[in-house]
C-alpha positions in Angstrom: 101.5 38.7 -77.9 98.6 40.8 -79.1 98.8 44.6 -79.4 95.8 45.5 -77.3 95.0 44.9 -73.6 92.1 42.5 -74.3 93.0 39.8 -71.8 91.1 40.4 -68.6 91.9 38.9 -65.2 89.2 39.1 -62.5 90.0 38.4 -58.8 87.2 38.7 -56.3 88.8 40.5 -53.4 89.2 38.3 -50.2 86.3 36.3 -51.5 85.2 34.1 -48.7 85.8 36.8 -46.1 84.0 39.4 -48.2 81.0 37.1 -48.6 80.9 36.8 -44.8 81.1 40.5 -44.3 78.4 41.1 -46.8 76.2 38.5 -45.0 76.8 39.8 -41.5 76.6 43.6 -41.0 78.3 43.4 -37.6 81.5 42.2 -39.3 81.9 44.9 -41.9 85.1 46.8 -41.5 86.4 44.2 -39.0 89.0 41.4 -39.1 87.4 38.2 -40.5 89.2 34.9 -40.9 87.6 31.9 -42.6 89.0 28.4 -42.4 89.3 25.3 -40.4 88.9 26.0 -36.7 90.3 22.8 -35.4 93.9 22.1 -34.2 95.0 21.3 -37.7 92.9 24.0 -39.4 94.4 26.5 -41.9 93.3 29.9 -43.1 91.3 29.8 -46.3 90.8 33.6 -46.6 91.5 36.6 -44.4 89.8 39.9 -44.9 91.9 43.0 -45.6 91.4 44.1 -42.0 92.9 40.8 -40.8 95.8 41.0 -43.2 97.0 44.1 -41.4 98.0 41.8 -38.5 100.0 39.5 -40.9 97.3 36.8 -41.3 97.2 35.3 -44.8 95.8 32.3 -46.7 97.3 28.8 -45.9 98.6 30.0 -42.5 98.0 27.6 -39.7 94.9 28.7 -37.8 96.7 28.6 -34.5 99.2 31.1 -35.7 96.5 33.3 -37.1 94.8 33.3 -33.6 98.1 34.5 -32.0 98.4 37.3 -34.5 94.8 38.4 -34.5 93.1 37.2 -31.3 90.1 39.5 -31.6 89.2 38.6 -35.2 86.0 36.8 -36.1 86.8 33.1 -36.9 84.3 31.4 -39.1 83.8 28.0 -40.7 83.5 28.2 -44.6 80.0 28.1 -46.2 80.9 26.6 -49.5 77.4 26.4 -50.8 76.9 30.2 -50.9 80.5 30.7 -52.2 79.7 28.4 -55.2 76.3 30.1 -55.8 78.0 33.6 -55.9 80.8 32.3 -58.1 78.3 30.9 -60.6 76.7 34.3 -60.9 80.1 36.0 -61.5 81.2 33.4 -64.0 77.9 33.9 -65.9 78.6 37.6 -66.2 82.1 36.8 -67.6 80.6 34.4 -70.2 78.4 37.2 -71.4 81.6 39.0 -72.5 83.3 36.1 -74.3 83.1 32.4 -75.0 86.7 32.1 -73.8 86.5 32.2 -70.0 89.1 30.2 -68.0 88.1 29.8 -64.4 91.1 29.3 -62.1 89.1 28.9 -58.9 85.7 30.0 -57.4 86.9 33.6 -57.3 89.3 34.0 -60.2 89.2 33.8 -64.0 90.8 34.9 -67.3 88.6 36.3 -70.1 89.6 36.8 -73.7 87.6 39.9 -74.6 88.8 40.0 -78.2 87.3 36.6 -78.8 83.9 37.8 -77.8 84.2 41.1 -79.7 83.8 42.9 -76.4 87.0 44.9 -76.7 89.6 45.7 -79.3 91.7 48.6 -77.9 92.6 50.4 -74.7 89.5 52.4 -74.5 87.0 49.6 -75.1 88.9 47.3 -72.7 88.8 49.9 -70.0 85.1 50.4 -70.5 84.4 46.7 -70.3 86.4 46.3 -67.2 84.7 49.2 -65.4 81.2 47.9 -66.4 82.0 44.4 -65.3 83.0 45.6 -61.8 79.7 47.5 -61.6 77.7 44.5 -62.8 79.4 42.2 -60.2 78.6 44.6 -57.4 75.0 44.9 -58.6 74.5 41.1 -58.8 76.4 40.1 -55.7 77.1 43.1 -53.6 80.8 42.3 -53.7 84.0 43.9 -55.1 86.2 42.5 -57.7 89.6 43.7 -58.9 90.2 43.7 -62.7 93.5 43.6 -64.6 93.8 44.2 -68.3 96.8 43.5 -70.5 97.9 41.9 -73.7 98.7 38.6 -72.1 97.6 36.4 -69.2 100.7 36.9 -67.1 100.5 40.7 -67.2 96.7 40.7 -66.7 97.2 38.7 -63.5 99.9 41.2 -62.3 97.6 44.1 -63.1 94.8 42.7 -61.0 97.2 42.2 -58.1 98.1 45.9 -58.4 94.4 46.8 -58.6 93.6 45.3 -55.2 91.4 46.0 -53.4 88.4 47.0 -55.5 90.2 48.6 -58.5 91.1 48.4 -62.1 94.5 48.5 -63.7 95.3 48.5 -67.4 98.8 47.9 -68.7 99.3 49.6 -72.0 101.0 47.6 -74.7 104.6 48.8 -75.2 105.1 49.7 -71.5 105.3 46.1 -70.2 109.1 45.8 -69.7 109.4 49.2 -68.1 106.7 48.2 -65.7 108.1 44.8 -64.9 111.8 45.8 -64.6 111.9 47.0 -61.0 109.6 44.3 -59.7 110.7 41.4 -57.5 111.5 38.1 -59.2 108.7 36.7 -57.1 106.2 38.6 -59.2 106.6 36.2 -62.1 104.5 33.0 -62.2 106.4 29.9 -61.1 108.9 31.8 -59.0 108.2 30.5 -55.4 110.4 30.8 -52.3 112.9 28.1 -53.4 113.5 29.6 -56.9 113.5 33.1 -55.5 116.3 32.1 -53.0 118.2 30.4 -55.8 118.1 33.5 -57.9 119.0 35.8 -55.0 122.1 33.8 -54.3 123.1 34.4 -57.9 122.6 38.1 -57.4 119.3 38.3 -59.2 116.6 40.2 -57.4 114.5 42.0 -59.9 112.8 41.1 -63.2 115.1 43.5 -65.0 118.1 41.5 -63.6 116.6 38.3 -64.9 116.5 39.8 -68.4 120.1 41.1 -68.1 121.4 37.7 -66.9 120.4 36.2 -70.2 118.7 33.0 -71.2 121.9 30.8 -71.1 122.6 31.8 -67.5 119.0 31.1 -66.4 119.1 27.7 -68.1 122.3 27.0 -66.2 120.8 28.1 -62.9 117.3 26.6 -63.2 117.4 24.0 -65.9 116.2 24.1 -69.5 112.4 24.3 -69.2 112.3 26.7 -66.3 115.1 28.9 -67.5 113.6 29.4 -71.0 110.2 30.1 -69.5 111.4 32.6 -66.9 113.5 34.5 -69.5 110.5 34.8 -71.8 108.4 36.1 -68.9 111.0 38.7 -67.9 110.8 40.0 -71.5 107.0 40.2 -71.0 106.4 37.4 -73.5 103.5 35.1 -72.6 101.8 33.3 -75.5 99.5 31.1 -73.4 95.9 31.3 -74.7 92.8 31.7 -72.6 91.4 28.2 -72.5 87.7 27.7 -71.9 86.6 25.7 -68.9 87.9 22.1 -69.2 85.7 19.1 -68.9 85.6 17.6 -65.4 87.8 14.5 -65.2 86.7 13.4 -61.7 84.5 14.2 -58.7 85.9 13.7 -55.2 85.5 14.7 -51.6 87.9 14.4 -48.7 88.1 15.3 -45.0 91.1 16.0 -42.7 90.5 15.1 -39.1 91.6 17.1 -36.1 92.6 13.9 -34.3 93.8 10.8 -36.0 91.1 8.1 -36.2 92.2 4.7 -34.7 88.8 2.9 -34.6 88.5 0.7 -37.7 84.7 0.8 -37.4 84.6 4.6 -37.4 87.0 4.7 -40.4 84.5 2.5 -42.3 81.6 4.8 -41.3 83.6 7.9 -42.5 84.3 6.2 -45.8 80.5 5.5 -46.3 79.7 9.1 -45.4 82.3 10.4 -47.9 80.9 8.1 -50.5 77.4 9.5 -50.0 78.8 13.1 -50.3 80.7 12.2 -53.4 77.5 10.8 -55.1 75.5 13.9 -54.2 78.2 16.0 -55.9 78.2 13.6 -58.8 74.5 13.8 -59.2 74.5 17.5 -58.8 76.7 17.7 -61.9 74.5 15.3 -63.8 77.3 12.8 -64.1 78.1 9.2 -63.3 81.4 7.3 -63.3 83.0 3.9 -63.6 86.1 4.1 -61.4 85.8 4.4 -57.6 88.9 5.8 -55.8 89.7 5.7 -52.1 92.4 7.9 -50.6 93.9 7.3 -47.1 96.5 9.4 -45.4 97.9 7.7 -42.4 99.3 8.9 -39.1 102.9 9.1 -40.6 101.7 11.3 -43.6 102.1 8.4 -46.0 99.2 8.4 -48.5 97.7 5.4 -50.1 95.3 5.4 -53.1 93.2 2.4 -54.2 90.8 2.2 -57.1 88.2 -0.2 -58.6 86.7 0.0 -62.1 83.1 -1.1 -62.5 81.5 -2.7 -65.6 79.7 0.6 -66.4 79.1 4.1 -65.1 77.0 4.5 -62.0 75.6 7.2 -59.7 74.1 4.8 -57.2 75.2 5.6 -53.6 74.9 2.0 -52.6 77.3 0.9 -55.4 79.8 3.6 -54.5 79.6 2.8 -50.8 80.2 -0.9 -51.4 83.1 -0.4 -53.7 84.8 2.1 -51.3 84.3 -0.4 -48.5 86.0 -3.2 -50.5 88.9 -0.9 -51.3 89.2 0.0 -47.6 89.6 -3.7 -46.8 93.0 -3.7 -48.5 94.4 -0.7 -46.5 96.2 -1.1 -43.2 94.9 1.7 -40.9 96.9 0.6 -37.9 98.4 3.6 -36.2 95.6 6.0 -37.2 94.2 7.9 -40.1 94.4 11.7 -40.6 92.7 12.0 -43.9 90.1 10.1 -46.0 88.8 10.7 -49.4 86.4 9.1 -51.9 86.3 10.0 -55.6 84.7 8.8 -58.9 86.5 9.1 -62.3 85.8 7.7 -65.7 82.9 10.1 -65.9 79.9 9.9 -68.2 76.6 11.7 -68.5 74.6 8.5 -68.3 74.3 5.5 -65.9 74.1 1.8 -66.3 71.0 1.0 -64.2 71.1 -2.0 -61.8 74.9 -2.4 -62.3 75.2 -4.0 -58.9 71.6 -4.6 -57.9 72.7 -6.8 -55.1 74.6 -3.9 -53.5 71.5 -1.7 -53.5 69.4 -4.6 -52.2 71.8 -5.3 -49.3 72.2 -1.8 -48.2 68.7 -0.6 -48.9 67.6 3.0 -49.0 70.2 4.5 -46.7 69.9 8.2 -46.4 73.0 10.3 -47.2 74.8 11.5 -44.1 74.8 15.3 -43.8 78.3 16.5 -44.0 80.6 19.3 -45.1 82.1 20.2 -48.4 85.7 19.0 -48.5 88.7 19.3 -50.7 92.3 20.4 -50.5 91.5 23.9 -49.1 88.6 22.9 -46.9 87.7 21.8 -43.5 84.9 19.5 -42.3 81.7 21.6 -42.4 78.3 20.6 -41.0 75.4 22.7 -40.1 73.4 21.9 -37.0 74.1 18.2 -37.5 73.0 15.7 -34.9 76.0 14.1 -33.3 76.5 11.8 -30.3 75.3 13.8 -27.3 74.2 17.1 -28.7 73.5 19.2 -31.8 76.5 20.9 -33.4 76.5 24.5 -34.5 79.4 25.8 -36.5 80.6 29.4 -36.3 79.3 31.6 -39.1 76.6 29.2 -40.3 73.0 30.3 -40.8 70.2 29.6 -38.3 66.6 30.6 -37.7 64.9 30.9 -34.4 61.1 30.6 -34.2 60.9 33.9 -32.1 63.9 36.0 -33.2 64.2 35.1 -36.9 67.3 34.7 -39.1 70.8 34.9 -37.6 74.2 33.2 -37.6 76.2 31.3 -35.1 78.8 33.3 -33.2 80.0 30.4 -31.2 79.0 27.3 -29.2 80.3 25.2 -26.3 79.4 23.9 -22.9 75.9 23.1 -24.1 75.2 26.7 -25.3 75.1 28.4 -28.7 75.4 32.1 -29.2 73.5 33.6 -32.2 73.6 37.1 -33.7 70.3 38.0 -35.3 70.9 40.0 -38.5 70.5 39.8 -42.2 72.5 41.2 -45.2 70.2 44.2 -45.4 69.7 44.9 -41.7 71.6 47.0 -39.2 74.0 45.1 -36.9 71.9 42.7 -34.8 71.6 41.7 -31.2 73.2 38.6 -29.7 71.3 35.9 -27.7 72.4 32.6 -26.2 70.4 29.4 -26.2 70.7 25.8 -25.1 72.1 23.8 -28.0 69.0 21.6 -28.0 66.6 24.6 -28.1 63.7 23.3 -30.2 63.1 26.8 -31.7 66.5 26.9 -33.3 67.2 25.3 -36.7 69.9 25.4 -39.4 68.8 27.1 -42.6 70.2 28.1 -46.0 72.0 31.5 -46.3 70.0 34.5 -47.4 71.0 36.2 -50.8 73.4 39.0 -50.4 71.4 41.2 -52.8 67.7 41.4 -53.0 66.2 40.5 -56.3 64.4 43.3 -58.1 61.4 42.6 -60.3 62.6 41.0 -63.5 65.5 39.1 -61.9 68.2 41.8 -61.8 70.0 42.3 -58.5 69.6 45.3 -56.3 72.2 47.1 -54.3 70.7 46.6 -50.8 72.3 44.3 -48.4 76.1 44.4 -49.0 77.2 48.0 -48.8 80.6 48.3 -47.2 81.7 44.8 -47.9 84.6 43.5 -49.9 87.5 45.3 -48.2 86.0 48.7 -48.4 87.8 49.7 -45.2 91.0 49.9 -47.2 91.4 52.3 -50.1 92.1 50.5 -53.4 93.6 51.3 -56.7 91.9 54.1 -58.4 89.1 53.4 -60.9 90.6 52.8 -64.4 94.2 53.2 -63.4 96.7 52.9 -66.2 100.2 51.5 -66.0 102.6 52.9 -68.6 101.0 56.3 -69.5 97.7 58.0 -70.2 
């Protein structure tokens, strides 16, 4: 382990919910819960104001509604989350070539590798400047942890939340870790925590006192050795720059199991189109098409087909996915479908299956939501059978009233609050869902661009958990 706190861990505070609060002035300082709003939906992110009621990520949405019935419940807007994440990651890459993203809102940075920091003082200055740069570019708050290794930097950023900076001085790590719960250490979940508690081990200090042999006896060789090392504040894992993408995939979980075989086929085609759009957006193609089906009884089947060469042709991917579906029994219903492409390349083999394109013609991609393990089906103002669909939290524009967002819809009506990131809280109006003056639009930027391309500060004041006091700026663990 190095002798200077030059590993930085950034965590964007309550990221999805903070973006929504920054976008919507009427929600600042209020409980906001983002996730799937259907019967099987889960919470993706809860604002700090919602966490007061016990709501947390991965909680069933039905339970969240019982705990916080008056919160604002919004469908995720993954496009704007990704755009903001890219801005933040670009700032991190200005500090070092070694940036390891863990998700859209979290990353490690090796400051020493980029020459940005070499001791306590320089690391603290870099961390404070980064937080200011993030707020200027996005209007959002990020918590920063600084330490001599990844594990401790992560713990420091947790202590810094919300909207703070904590630096753990080298030499003070064990004294800081000692009284903490065993659940603080990476890899210690509920099951391992219960196992240790039954053995009389409750704190990190007690892990160290138990000794390596006892931990190996309790947890097995690999886990026991690793946990003992972490209890001694040893973590030799390097910061690894962003890994090459191995596959591109999308999936949707359905509120109600799909029994109609024709609809299953249509959903697979829709997912194939979405997958190709994502593939093309990354400038990639692939040789292996993968179909994932989770049936009514939670059994999951995966089928794949490898083509003669890489493709990004939607007709080819649709046809391959349809062939794979033919081998899957969907009797009893389907609760999840996914389509993916692996064996990636940055070129395509043109006309690989010209007959497929000829048969299917120039079909337009079906407008749909971003999917994935944490996601829910998302569509904006899409045309469905019967009436247009408007999802809570998504952006709209009215010909007379301007930009706003959907507060809710049902019974042939849609309620819109008209406000922008830089405005005062706006007024609410209700329209017929088929109102010709209402259209779905892209989100507005959270921060206005100043001349020259740098972000301004207008538009997001008060967002990012500002209703709760955070760790003090530049806090130090282990002395001054």
